[in-house]
KOLZA-907636 format. One record per atom (N, C-alpha, C): residue number from 1; residue in three letters; atom name; x negated, y negated, z negated. Coordinates in steps of 0.05 Angstrom, whole numbers, plus 32768, in hexadecimal, padded with zeros to 4 digits. Atoms other than C-alpha are relative to their C-alpha. Example, Ala and Ser with C-alpha at 12.3 -4.5 7.8 and 13.67 -1.06 7.14 Angstrom:
residues 2
<1 ala N <7FEE 8018 8000>>,
<1 ala CA <7F0A 805A 7F64>>,
<1 ala C <7FEE 7FE8 8000>>,
<2 ser N <8010 8018 8001>>,
<2 ser CA <7EEF 8015 7F71>>,
<2 ser C <800F 7FEA 7FF2>>,
end
This chain:
residues 139
<1 met N <7FEF 8018 8000>>,
<1 met CA <8000 8000 8000>>,
<1 met C <7FEF 7FE7 8000>>,
<2 gly N <8012 8016 8000>>,
<2 gly CA <7FCA 7FCF 7FEE>>,
<2 gly C <800B 7FE6 7FF5>>,
<3 met N <7FF8 801A 800A>>,
<3 met CA <7FCC 7F86 7FDB>>,
<3 met C <8011 7FF2 8014>>,
<4 phe N <7FED 800F 7FEF>>,
<4 phe CA <7FFF 7F55 7FF6>>,
<4 phe C <8005 7FE5 7FF2>>,
<5 asp N <7FF6 8018 800D>>,
<5 asp CA <801D 7F11 7FE9>>,
<5 asp C <801E 8003 8000>>,
<6 glu N <7FE3 7FFF 8002>>,
<6 glu CA <8066 7F07 7FD5>>,
<6 glu C <800C 7FE8 800D>>,
<7 val N <7FF2 8017 7FF3>>,
<7 val CA <8095 7EDC 7FFE>>,
<7 val C <8019 7FFB 7FEF>>,
<8 ile N <7FE9 8008 800F>>,
<8 ile CA <80C9 7EB7 7FD5>>,
<8 ile C <8012 7FF0 8014>>,
<9 val N <7FEE 800C 7FED>>,
<9 val CA <8105 7EA5 8001>>,
<9 val C <801D 8004 7FF7>>,
<10 asp N <7FE3 7FFD 8005>>,
<10 asp CA <814F 7E98 7FF7>>,
<10 asp C <800C 8011 8016>>,
<11 val N <7FF6 7FEE 7FEC>>,
<11 val CA <8170 7ED2 801A>>,
<11 val C <8017 7FF4 8010>>,
<12 asn N <7FEA 800D 7FF1>>,
<12 asn CA <81A9 7EA4 802F>>,
<12 asn C <7FF7 7FF3 801A>>,
<13 ile N <8009 800D 7FE7>>,
<13 ile CA <817D 7E84 8064>>,
<13 ile C <7FF7 8015 8015>>,
<14 leu N <800A 7FEC 7FEE>>,
<14 leu CA <8169 7EC7 8083>>,
<14 leu C <8016 8009 8014>>,
<15 pro N <7FEB 7FF9 7FED>>,
<15 pro CA <818E 7ED8 80C4>>,
<15 pro C <8004 801E 8002>>,
<16 asp N <7FFA 7FE4 7FF9>>,
<16 asp CA <81AF 7F1A 80D8>>,
<16 asp C <8001 8013 7FE8>>,
<17 leu N <7FFA 7FEF 8017>>,
<17 leu CA <81BE 7F35 8092>>,
<17 leu C <801E 8003 7FFD>>,
<18 asp N <7FE4 7FFD 8005>>,
<18 asp CA <8201 7F54 8085>>,
<18 asp C <8004 7FF9 7FE2>>,
<19 asn N <7FFA 8009 801B>>,
<19 asn CA <8224 7F40 8044>>,
<19 asn C <7FF6 8014 7FEB>>,
<20 ala N <8009 7FEC 8013>>,
<20 ala CA <8213 7F82 8021>>,
<20 ala C <7FE1 7FFD 7FFC>>,
<21 glu N <801D 8004 8002>>,
<21 glu CA <81C8 7F79 8031>>,
<21 glu C <7FF9 7FE7 7FF1>>,
<22 arg N <8005 801A 800C>>,
<22 arg CA <81CA 7F30 801C>>,
<22 arg C <8004 8002 7FE1>>,
<23 glu N <7FFA 7FFE 801C>>,
<23 glu CA <81E9 7F41 7FD8>>,
<23 glu C <7FEB 8011 7FF2>>,
<24 ile N <8014 7FEF 800C>>,
<24 ile CA <81B8 7F79 7FCA>>,
<24 ile C <7FE5 7FF1 7FFE>>,
<25 leu N <8019 800E 7FFF>>,
<25 leu CA <817D 7F4E 7FDF>>,
<25 leu C <7FFE 7FEA 7FEB>>,
<26 lys N <8000 8016 8015>>,
<26 lys CA <8192 7F16 7FAF>>,
<26 lys C <7FF8 800C 7FE5>>,
<27 glu N <8004 7FF4 801B>>,
<27 glu CA <818C 7F47 7F75>>,
<27 glu C <7FE5 800F 7FFE>>,
<28 val N <8016 7FED 8004>>,
<28 val CA <8153 7F78 7F83>>,
<28 val C <7FE7 7FFC 8011>>,
<29 ala N <8017 7FFF 7FED>>,
<29 ala CA <8125 7F67 7FBC>>,
<29 ala C <7FEA 7FEC 7FFB>>,
<30 gly N <8017 8011 7FFE>>,
<30 gly CA <80E0 7F4B 7FBD>>,
<30 gly C <7FF5 8003 801C>>,
<31 trp N <800A 7FFF 7FE4>>,
<31 trp CA <80C2 7F39 8000>>,
<31 trp C <7FE2 8000 7FFF>>,
<32 gln N <801D 7FFF 7FFF>>,
<32 gln CA <807A 7F4B 8010>>,
<32 gln C <7FF6 7FF8 801B>>,
<33 thr N <800D 8006 7FE7>>,
<33 thr CA <804A 7F33 8045>>,
<33 thr C <7FE3 8006 7FFE>>,
<34 lys N <801D 7FFC 7FFF>>,
<34 lys CA <8005 7F46 805A>>,
<34 lys C <7FF4 7FED 8015>>,
<35 ser N <8008 8013 7FEB>>,
<35 ser CA <8000 7F0C 808B>>,
<35 ser C <7FEE 7FEA 7FF6>>,
<36 phe N <8011 8015 800B>>,
<36 phe CA <7FDA 7EDE 805C>>,
<36 phe C <7FE8 800D 7FF3>>,
<37 glu N <8019 7FF7 800C>>,
<37 glu CA <7FA0 7EEA 802C>>,
<37 glu C <8003 8019 7FEF>>,
<38 cys N <7FFB 7FE8 8010>>,
<38 cys CA <7FC0 7F24 8005>>,
<38 cys C <7FF1 7FFF 7FE5>>,
<39 ile N <800C 8004 801A>>,
<39 ile CA <7FAA 7F08 7FC2>>,
<39 ile C <8014 8000 7FE9>>,
<40 met N <7FEA 7FFD 8014>>,
<40 met CA <7FEC 7F16 7F9D>>,
<40 met C <800A 7FE4 7FF7>>,
<41 thr N <7FF5 801B 8006>>,
<41 thr CA <8002 7ECD 7FA1>>,
<41 thr C <801D 7FFF 800B>>,
<42 asn N <7FE5 8004 7FF6>>,
<42 asn CA <8047 7EB2 7FB2>>,
<42 asn C <7FFF 7FEC 8017>>,
<43 ile N <7FFB 8012 7FE9>>,
<43 ile CA <8059 7E93 7FF5>>,
<43 ile C <801D 7FF9 7FFF>>,
<44 tyr N <7FE4 8009 8002>>,
<44 tyr CA <8099 7E6A 7FF3>>,
<44 tyr C <8009 7FF5 801A>>,
<45 ile N <7FF2 800D 7FEA>>,
<45 ile CA <80C9 7E59 802B>>,
<45 ile C <8015 7FEF 7FF3>>,
<46 val N <7FEF 8013 800F>>,
<46 val CA <80EB 7E1B 8010>>,
<46 val C <800C 7FEB 8013>>,
<47 glu N <7FF5 8016 7FF1>>,
<47 glu CA <8117 7DE2 8029>>,
<47 glu C <7FEC 7FEA 8003>>,
<48 asp N <8011 8017 7FFB>>,
<48 asp CA <80F2 7DAA 8049>>,
<48 asp C <8011 7FE7 8002>>,
<49 asn N <7FEE 8017 8000>>,
<49 asn CA <8117 7D6B 8036>>,
<49 asn C <7FF9 7FEB 8015>>,
<50 tyr N <8008 8012 7FEB>>,
<50 tyr CA <80EF 7D42 8067>>,
<50 tyr C <800C 8008 801B>>,
<51 leu N <7FF6 7FF7 7FE7>>,
<51 leu CA <8105 7D6D 80A1>>,
<51 leu C <801F 7FFF 8002>>,
<52 lys N <7FE2 8000 7FFF>>,
<52 lys CA <814F 7D6A 808D>>,
<52 lys C <800A 7FE8 8012>>,
<53 trp N <7FF7 8017 7FF0>>,
<53 trp CA <8155 7D25 80AC>>,
<53 trp C <7FF1 7FFD 801A>>,
<54 lys N <8010 8001 7FE7>>,
<54 lys CA <8121 7D30 80E3>>,
<54 lys C <8000 801C 800C>>,
<55 his N <7FFC 7FE4 7FF8>>,
<55 his CA <813D 7D72 80FB>>,
<55 his C <7FF6 8006 801C>>,
<56 asn N <800A 7FFB 7FE5>>,
<56 asn CA <812A 7D6A 8144>>,
<56 asn C <7FE7 7FEF 8003>>,
<57 phe N <801A 800E 8001>>,
<57 phe CA <80E0 7D59 8147>>,
<57 phe C <7FEF 8009 8017>>,
<58 ser N <8011 7FFB 7FE9>>,
<58 ser CA <80B5 7D55 8185>>,
<58 ser C <800C 8015 8013>>,
<59 gly N <7FF3 7FEE 7FED>>,
<59 gly CA <80E8 7D7B 81AF>>,
<59 gly C <8004 801C 7FF5>>,
<60 lys N <7FFC 7FE5 800C>>,
<60 lys CA <80E8 7DB8 8180>>,
<60 lys C <8014 7FFE 7FEA>>,
<61 thr N <7FED 7FFF 8015>>,
<61 thr CA <8120 7DCB 8153>>,
<61 thr C <7FF5 8010 7FE8>>,
<62 tyr N <800B 7FF3 8018>>,
<62 tyr CA <8103 7DDA 810E>>,
<62 tyr C <8017 8007 7FED>>,
<63 leu N <7FEE 7FFC 8017>>,
<63 leu CA <8129 7DFC 80D7>>,
<63 leu C <7FF6 7FEE 7FEA>>,
<64 pro N <8009 8013 8015>>,
<64 pro CA <8127 7DCE 809B>>,
<64 pro C <7FF3 800F 7FE8>>,
<65 tyr N <800F 7FF2 8015>>,
<65 tyr CA <80F7 7DFC 8075>>,
<65 tyr C <7FE2 7FFE 8005>>,
<66 lys N <801D 8000 7FFE>>,
<66 lys CA <80AD 7DFD 8067>>,
<66 lys C <7FF4 8015 7FEE>>,
<67 leu N <800F 7FED 8010>>,
<67 leu CA <8078 7E29 8048>>,
<67 leu C <7FF1 7FF3 7FEA>>,
<68 gln N <8010 8009 8016>>,
<68 gln CA <8059 7E20 8005>>,
<68 gln C <7FF2 8019 7FF4>>,
<69 val N <800F 7FEA 800C>>,
<69 val CA <8026 7E4A 7FDF>>,
<69 val C <7FF9 7FF9 7FE3>>,
<70 glu N <8008 8003 801C>>,
<70 glu CA <8016 7E55 7F96>>,
<70 glu C <7FE2 8003 7FFE>>,
<71 asn N <801D 8000 8004>>,
<71 asn CA <7FCE 7E43 7F89>>,
<71 asn C <7FFA 7FFF 7FE2>>,
<72 tyr N <8007 7FFF 801C>>,
<72 tyr CA <7FAC 7E50 7F46>>,
<72 tyr C <7FE3 8009 7FFC>>,
<73 glu N <801A 7FF5 8008>>,
<73 glu CA <7F6D 7E62 7F21>>,
<73 glu C <8005 8016 7FEC>>,
<74 tyr N <7FFD 7FEC 8014>>,
<74 tyr CA <7F60 7E9C 7EF3>>,
<74 tyr C <7FEE 7FF9 7FE8>>,
<75 glu N <8011 8001 8017>>,
<75 glu CA <7F46 7E9C 7EAC>>,
<75 glu C <8001 801A 7FF1>>,
<76 thr N <8002 7FE8 8010>>,
<76 thr CA <7F31 7ED4 7E7E>>,
<76 thr C <8012 7FFD 7FE7>>,
<77 val N <7FEF 8000 8018>>,
<77 val CA <7F64 7EE6 7E48>>,
<77 val C <7FEF 800B 7FE9>>,
<78 pro N <800F 7FF6 8017>>,
<78 pro CA <7F44 7EED 7E03>>,
<78 pro C <800A 801C 7FF9>>,
<79 leu N <7FFA 7FE4 8006>>,
<79 leu CA <7F42 7F36 7DED>>,
<79 leu C <8018 8003 7FED>>,
<80 glu N <7FEB 7FFE 8014>>,
<80 glu CA <7F71 7F2A 7DB2>>,
<80 glu C <801C 7FF9 800C>>,
<81 glu N <7FE7 8007 7FF3>>,
<81 glu CA <7FA7 7F0F 7DE2>>,
<81 glu C <8009 8014 8015>>,
<82 arg N <7FF9 7FEC 7FEC>>,
<82 arg CA <7FA6 7F4B 7E11>>,
<82 arg C <8014 8014 7FF6>>,
<83 pro N <7FEA 7FEF 800A>>,
<83 pro CA <7FE2 7F79 7E0E>>,
<83 pro C <7FF8 801C 7FF6>>,
<84 his N <8009 7FE5 8008>>,
<84 his CA <7FBB 7FBB 7E06>>,
<84 his C <7FE3 7FFF 7FF7>>,
<85 gln N <801C 8002 800A>>,
<85 gln CA <7F7E 7FB7 7DD9>>,
<85 gln C <7FEF 8019 8007>>,
<86 asp N <800F 7FE8 7FF9>>,
<86 asp CA <7F6B 7FFF 7DEB>>,
<86 asp C <7FF9 8001 801E>>,
<87 met N <8006 8002 7FE3>>,
<87 met CA <7F6A 7FED 7E36>>,
<87 met C <7FFC 7FE2 8006>>,
<88 pro N <8005 801D 7FFF>>,
<88 pro CA <7F4A 7FA7 7E36>>,
<88 pro C <8001 7FF4 801C>>,
<89 phe N <7FFF 800B 7FE5>>,
<89 phe CA <7F4A 7FA1 7E82>>,
<89 phe C <801D 7FF8 8008>>,
<90 ile N <7FE4 8007 7FFA>>,
<90 ile CA <7F97 7F9D 7E83>>,
<90 ile C <8006 7FE5 7FF4>>,
<91 gly N <7FFA 801B 8009>>,
<91 gly CA <7FAC 7F55 7E7E>>,
<91 gly C <7FE8 7FEF 7FFA>>,
<92 ser N <8019 800E 8007>>,
<92 ser CA <7F64 7F3C 7E7E>>,
<92 ser C <7FFE 7FE5 800F>>,
<93 met N <8001 8019 7FF2>>,
<93 met CA <7F72 7F03 7EAF>>,
<93 met C <801C 7FF4 8001>>,
<94 arg N <7FE7 800D 7FFC>>,
<94 arg CA <7FA9 7ECF 7EB5>>,
<94 arg C <7FFD 7FE8 8012>>,
<95 lys N <7FFF 8017 7FEE>>,
<95 lys CA <7FBD 7E99 7EE6>>,
<95 lys C <8001 7FE6 7FEF>>,
<96 val N <7FFF 801A 800D>>,
<96 val CA <7FB0 7E51 7ED0>>,
<96 val C <7FFF 7FEB 8017>>,
<97 asn N <8000 8016 7FED>>,
<97 asn CA <7FB6 7E0D 7EF3>>,
<97 asn C <8010 8007 8019>>,
<98 ile N <7FEF 7FF8 7FEA>>,
<98 ile CA <7FEF 7E27 7F1E>>,
<98 ile C <800B 7FE7 800E>>,
<99 lys N <7FF6 8016 7FF0>>,
<99 lys CA <8002 7DF8 7F56>>,
<99 lys C <800F 800C 8018>>,
<100 ile N <7FF2 7FF8 7FE8>>,
<100 ile CA <8036 7E00 7F8D>>,
<100 ile C <7FFA 7FEA 8015>>,
<101 glu N <8009 8014 7FEC>>,
<101 glu CA <801A 7DDE 7FCC>>,
<101 glu C <800B 8008 801C>>,
<102 asp N <7FF9 7FFA 7FE5>>,
<102 asp CA <802F 7DD8 8014>>,
<102 asp C <7FEB 8012 800D>>,
<103 leu N <8012 7FEE 7FF2>>,
<103 leu CA <8011 7E0E 8040>>,
<103 leu C <8001 7FF9 801E>>,
<104 pro N <7FFF 800A 7FE5>>,
<104 pro CA <7FFE 7DF1 8084>>,
<104 pro C <7FFA 8016 8015>>,
<105 tyr N <8005 7FE8 7FF0>>,
<105 tyr CA <8001 7E35 80A7>>,
<105 tyr C <800D 7FFD 801C>>,
<106 thr N <7FF6 7FFF 7FE4>>,
<106 thr CA <800A 7E3B 80F3>>,
<106 thr C <7FFD 801C 800A>>,
<107 gly N <8001 7FE5 7FF6>>,
<107 gly CA <801C 7E7E 8110>>,
<107 gly C <8019 800F 7FF9>>,
<108 val N <7FE9 7FEE 8006>>,
<108 val CA <804A 7EB9 8107>>,
<108 val C <7FF8 8012 7FE8>>,
<109 phe N <8005 7FED 8016>>,
<109 phe CA <804F 7EE1 80C7>>,
<109 phe C <8019 8011 7FFB>>,
<110 asp N <7FEB 7FED 8005>>,
<110 asp CA <8079 7F1C 80B2>>,
<110 asp C <8004 8002 7FE2>>,
<111 phe N <7FFA 7FF8 801C>>,
<111 phe CA <809C 7F2B 8070>>,
<111 phe C <8015 8015 8000>>,
<112 tyr N <7FEF 7FE8 7FFF>>,
<112 tyr CA <80C2 7F69 805D>>,
<112 tyr C <8006 8009 7FE4>>,
<113 thr N <7FF8 7FF4 8019>>,
<113 thr CA <80E5 7F8F 8026>>,
<113 thr C <800C 801B 8005>>,
<114 tyr N <7FF6 7FE5 7FFE>>,
<114 tyr CA <80FB 7FD6 801A>>,
<114 tyr C <800A 800A 7FE5>>,
<115 arg N <7FF7 7FF4 8019>>,
<115 arg CA <8125 7FF8 7FE5>>,
<115 arg C <800A 801C 8006>>,
<116 lys N <7FFA 7FE4 7FFB>>,
<116 lys CA <8125 8044 7FE8>>,
<116 lys C <801B 8007 7FF5>>,
<117 gly N <7FE6 7FF8 8009>>,
<117 gly CA <816B 805F 7FE5>>,
<117 gly C <8015 7FEA 8000>>,
<118 val N <7FED 8017 8000>>,
<118 val CA <818A 8019 7FEA>>,
<118 val C <8003 7FF6 801C>>,
<119 phe N <8000 8008 7FE4>>,
<119 phe CA <8177 8000 802F>>,
<119 phe C <7FE5 8005 800D>>,
<120 asp N <8019 7FFC 7FF1>>,
<120 asp CA <8143 800B 8065>>,
<120 asp C <7FEF 7FE6 8000>>,
<121 leu N <8012 8016 7FFE>>,
<121 leu CA <8109 7FDD 8073>>,
<121 leu C <800F 7FE8 800E>>,
<122 ile N <7FF6 8019 7FF4>>,
<122 ile CA <8120 7F95 8081>>,
<122 ile C <7FE7 7FEF 8005>>,
<123 trp N <8019 800D 7FF7>>,
<123 trp CA <80EB 7F6F 80A8>>,
<123 trp C <8007 7FE7 800E>>,
<124 tyr N <7FFC 801A 7FF3>>,
<124 tyr CA <80E8 7F26 80BC>>,
<124 tyr C <7FE6 7FF6 800C>>,
<125 glu N <8016 800E 7FF4>>,
<125 glu CA <80BA 7F00 80EA>>,
<125 glu C <8005 7FE2 7FFE>>,
<126 cys N <7FFC 801C 8004>>,
<126 cys CA <80B0 7EB7 80DB>>,
<126 cys C <7FEA 7FF1 800E>>,
<127 glu N <8014 8010 7FF2>>,
<127 glu CA <808D 7E83 8106>>,
<127 glu C <7FFF 7FE5 7FF3>>,
<128 ala N <8003 801A 800D>>,
<128 ala CA <8071 7E44 80E8>>,
<128 ala C <7FEB 7FF0 8010>>,
<129 glu N <8013 8013 7FF3>>,
<129 glu CA <804D 7E07 8104>>,
<129 glu C <7FF9 7FEB 7FEB>>,
<130 asn N <8009 8012 8014>>,
<130 asn CA <8023 7DE0 80D3>>,
<130 asn C <8011 8001 7FE7>>,
<131 gly N <7FF1 7FFC 8018>>,
<131 gly CA <804B 7DFD 809A>>,
<131 gly C <801E 7FFD 8002>>,
<132 lys N <7FE4 8004 7FFB>>,
<132 lys CA <808F 7DEC 80B8>>,
<132 lys C <800C 8019 800E>>,
<133 ile N <7FF4 7FE8 7FF4>>,
<133 ile CA <80BD 7E27 80C8>>,
<133 ile C <800D 7FFA 801A>>,
<134 ile N <7FF4 8003 7FE5>>,
<134 ile CA <80CE 7E2C 8112>>,
<134 ile C <8016 8015 8004>>,
<135 ser N <7FEC 7FEC 7FFD>>,
<135 ser CA <80F3 7E6E 8111>>,
<135 ser C <7FFD 8017 7FEC>>,
<136 ile N <8000 7FE9 8011>>,
<136 ile CA <8106 7EA9 80E6>>,
<136 ile C <8012 8014 800F>>,
<137 lys N <7FEF 7FEC 7FF3>>,
<137 lys CA <811F 7EE9 8107>>,
<137 lys C <7FFC 801B 7FF4>>,
<138 lys N <8001 7FE5 800B>>,
<138 lys CA <8130 7F2E 80F0>>,
<138 lys C <7FF4 8013 8016>>,
<139 ile N <800D 7FEE 7FED>>,
<139 ile CA <8105 7F64 8111>>,
<139 ile C <800D 801C 7FFD>>,
end
């Protein structure tokens, strides 16, 4: 399986989902991608308030969404604060100085989810230009 990043997205903006899929995804799904650095960070697809009023820009129709990324540093957790004293490597690092910043990504990336016994793989392809979402389509 390997490392991945998680995509945080409101399932209500995703096209081609039936109501049953949409309701299940609101409750249980996490979206993964291996299209970025695979460092276990969060990639957000969020509303872009600037694009709401500038929806038609340079002849392209943008969706009013953009990409953001969670950036952070790590610090070592003191031994006495770790959850398992007998296994000191568990919980030895924690995120600090967490910042959510715009991600100026240009290209196509995929994100997907799967729940065994609930639904098959659901896969999306998203195209962005300088961090602005151009298209999202179900594959």
